[in-house]
ZAMARGU-4260 file (C-alpha; in steps of 0.2 Angstrom, whole numbers, plus 5000, padded with zeros to 4 digits):
<rodrens>
0) 5000/5000/5000 | 5006/5017/4996 | 5001/5034/5004 | 5006/5051/5006 | 5022/5056/5015
5) 5030/5072/5020 | 5035/5082/5005 | 5022/5074/4994 | 5032/5059/4990 | 5024/5041/4990
10) 5027/5031/5005 | 5034/5013/5004 | 5026/5003/5018 | 5030/4986/5011 | 5043/4982/5025
15) 5030/4987/5038 | 5016/4977/5030 | 5027/4962/5029 | 5032/4963/5047 | 5014/4966/5052
20) 5009/4950/5043 | 5023/4940/5051 | 5018/4946/5068 | 5000/4942/5065 | 5004/4924/5060
25) 5014/4922/5076 | 5000/4929/5087 | 4987/4919/5077 | 4997/4903/5081 | 4997/4908/5099
30) 4979/4912/5100 | 4975/4895/5092 | 4984/4886/5105 | 4977/4896/5120 | 4959/4897/5115
35) 4948/4882/5121 | 4944/4868/5109 | 4925/4865/5107 | 4920/4850/5118 | 4906/4846/5130
40) 4890/4856/5133 | 4901/4872/5133 | 4906/4869/5115 | 4896/4884/5108 | 4906/4896/5119
45) 4923/4889/5113 | 4917/4890/5095 | 4911/4908/5097 | 4927/4913/5105 | 4937/4906/5091
50) 4926/4913/5078 | 4928/4930/5085 | 4946/4930/5087 | 4955/4919/5074 | 4957/4922/5055
55) 4954/4941/5054 | 4962/4958/5057 | 4979/4965/5055 | 4984/4962/5074 | 4989/4980/5075
60) 4989/4980/5094 | 5000/4965/5096 | 5012/4972/5082 | 5013/4988/5092 | 5017/4978/5108
65) 5030/4967/5100 | 5039/4982/5091 | 5040/4991/5107 | 5047/4977/5116 | 5060/4973/5103
70) 5067/4991/5106 | 5073/4984/5122 | 5078/4966/5117 | 5063/4958/5126 | 5061/4939/5122
75) 5049/4936/5108 | 5040/4922/5116 | 5035/4934/5130 | 5030/4948/5119 | 5019/4936/5108
80) 5010/4930/5124 | 5006/4947/5129 | 5001/4952/5111 | 4989/4937/5111 | 4982/4944/5128
85) 4979/4962/5121 | 4971/4954/5105 | 4959/4944/5116 | 4953/4961/5124 | 4952/4969/5107
90) 4941/4955/5100 | 4930/4955/5116 | 4927/4973/5113 | 4922/4970/5095 | 4910/4956/5100
95) 4901/4967/5113 | 4901/4983/5103 | 4892/4974/5089 | 4878/4969/5100 | 4860/4976/5097
100) 4861/4985/5113 | 4877/4994/5108 | 4881/4998/5090 | 4870/4985/5082 | 4882/4979/5068
105) 4878/4964/5059 | 4894/4962/5050 | 4912/4961/5056 | 4928/4958/5046 | 4917/4954/5031
110) 4906/4940/5039 | 4892/4939/5051 | 4895/4947/5068 | 4897/4935/5082 | 4880/4938/5090
115) 4872/4935/5072 | 4882/4919/5070 | 4879/4912/5088 | 4865/4922/5096 | 4866/4936/5108
120) 4868/4926/5124 | 4883/4916/5118 | 4891/4932/5111 | 4890/4940/5128 | 4898/4925/5136
125) 4911/4924/5122 | 4916/4942/5125 | 4917/4939/5144 | 4928/4923/5142 | 4940/4932/5130
130) 4942/4946/5142 | 4946/4935/5157 | 4957/4924/5146 | 4968/4940/5143 | 4972/4942/5161
135) 4976/4923/5163 | 4989/4925/5149 | 4997/4940/5157 | 4998/4931/5174 | 5007/4916/5166
140) 5026/4913/5168 | 5026/4911/5149 | 5023/4930/5148 | 5037/4935/5160 | 5047/4926/5173
145) 5046/4940/5186 | 5030/4940/5195 | 5030/4958/5199 | 5031/4962/5180 | 5016/4951/5178
150) 5006/4960/5191 | 5011/4977/5183 | 5005/4970/5166 | 4988/4964/5173 | 4986/4981/5182
155) 4990/4991/5167 | 4978/4981/5156 | 4964/4983/5169 | 4966/5001/5169 | 4967/5002/5150
160) 4952/4991/5147 | 4940/4997/5161 | 4930/5012/5167 | 4945/5023/5165 | 4949/5017/5148
165) 4941/5008/5134 | 4924/5004/5143 | 4923/5022/5149 | 4926/5028/5132 | 4911/5017/5125
170) 4900/5024/5139 | 4904/5042/5133 | 4902/5037/5115 | 4884/5031/5120 | 4880/5046/5130
175) 4885/5059/5117 | 4876/5050/5103 | 4864/5062/5094 | 4872/5078/5103 | 4884/5091/5097
180) 4899/5089/5108 | 4914/5100/5109 | 4929/5094/5100 | 4938/5092/5117 | 4924/5080/5123
185) 4926/5069/5107 | 4945/5069/5108 | 4944/5063/5126 | 4931/5050/5121 | 4943/5043/5108
190) 4958/5044/5119 | 4949/5032/5131 | 4940/5021/5119 | 4954/5018/5106 | 4970/5026/5113
195) 4970/5018/5130 | 4972/5000/5123 | 4986/5007/5111 | 4994/5015/5126 | 4994/4998/5135
200) 5003/4990/5121 | 5018/5002/5122 | 5018/5002/5141 | 5018/4983/5141 | 5032/4982/5128
205) 5042/4993/5139 | 5038/4984/5155 | 5043/4967/5147 | 5059/4975/5140 | 5063/4982/5157
210) 5062/5000/5151 | 5056/5016/5160 | 5060/5034/5161 | 5062/5045/5146 | 5059/5030/5134
215) 5043/5025/5142 | 5037/5043/5142 | 5041/5045/5123 | 5032/5029/5119 | 5016/5034/5129
220) 5016/5051/5119 | 5018/5041/5103 | 5003/5030/5107 | 4992/5045/5112 | 4995/5053/5095
225) 4994/5036/5086 | 4977/5033/5094 | 4970/5049/5087 | 4977/5046/5069 | 4968/5029/5070
230) 4952/5036/5075 | 4952/5050/5062 | 4955/5036/5049 | 4941/5026/5056 | 4929/5041/5055
235) 4935/5044/5037 | 4932/5026/5032 | 4915/5027/5039 | 4911/5043/5029 | 4919/5038/5013
240) 4923/5019/5013 | 4913/5005/5007 | 4907/4989/5016 | 4918/4979/5005 | 4933/4988/5010
245) 4929/4990/5029 | 4921/4972/5032 | 4906/4981/5040 | 4892/4993/5036 | 4898/5010/5031
250) 4891/5027/5035 | 4882/5020/5049 | 4890/5031/5063 | 4885/5047/5054 | 4867/5041/5052
255) 4866/5038/5070 | 4873/5054/5075 | 4888/5046/5084 | 4902/5058/5089 | 4916/5060/5077
260) 4933/5069/5075 | 4926/5074/5058 | 4913/5086/5066 | 4914/5103/5059 | 4928/5100/5047
265) 4930/5093/5029 | 4938/5076/5025 | 4953/5086/5018 | 4955/5096/5034 | 4954/5079/5045
270) 4967/5071/5034 | 4979/5086/5036 | 4977/5085/5055 | 4980/5066/5055 | 4995/5068/5044
275) 5002/5081/5056 | 4998/5070/5071 | 5007/5055/5063 | 5022/5065/5060 | 5022/5071/5078
280) 5020/5053/5084 | 5035/5048/5073 | 5045/5062/5081 | 5042/5056/5098 | 5053/5041/5094
285) 5068/5050/5088 | 5078/5045/5103 | 5077/5027/5097 | 5085/5030/5080 | 5083/5018/5066
290) 5077/5004/5078 | 5060/5013/5078 | 5058/5014/5059 | 5043/5002/5058 | 5034/5011/5072
295) 5037/5028/5064 | 5031/5020/5048 | 5015/5014/5057 | 5011/5032/5063 | 5010/5037/5044
300) 5003/5021/5038 | 4988/5022/5050 | 4979/5035/5040 | 4981/5026/5023 | 4974/5009/5028
305) 4957/5004/5021 | 4950/4994/5035
</rodrens>
């Protein structure tokens, strides 16, 4: 995929996309191993968990976690395990977001949403089980040999996924639907709903790699800006994309009056803001030099993705 770059030259994201695919494959293998196999009367639950989690998505969050941990030489197997944990949380959130009582989406990743395929009750349980599996993965010695680090990982994910993070953002999203919120309100909503989990990924990579101080602060700022770029891209996709590209219904958010970072601005203005944010995010990583090249590319790639 090619997109805009500073100075108007086309950007080559081939190396980034290749590494994202490699990470996705490793995380997919890990998820396949840790997810329950269908058996006994609880088989529909296992089937729904696997349906919601396997065989789809770019695995952005695990990639962000792995690339962060690699900056500090963290063992790959620990990073993959933590990446699988964060992907469980992400997939649980998609299952619950798609429910009729939430966003009421019938499609996800180009196929029926989990509640359409398995029924609402099983979908709720599948989401619950994926969330709790994530903490089980982080608490395992296969994620880190130091119990204190594992506790810190579990605590960090609890904050990112809970009322002060992703779930809180979803509540604000629902509360602001059909209103005309100030831009600051929408930005806070998206910082919680989207940015908190991205922030966990850089925090977890740094924790597993034993990093802190200036490096951790730079990664936190990077994740904050990256989250806003991704949300602007999502809003643009909803406004301009097709269901075939997105794997779900398009233009639905605007029809429902959901808060958006596009409010009060044209698509061109939104793209310009996102590109500036992507460049700012990349600059946050200057202290890592060439080791952070793929993360810097990710900050600019985010806006040009098509799903």
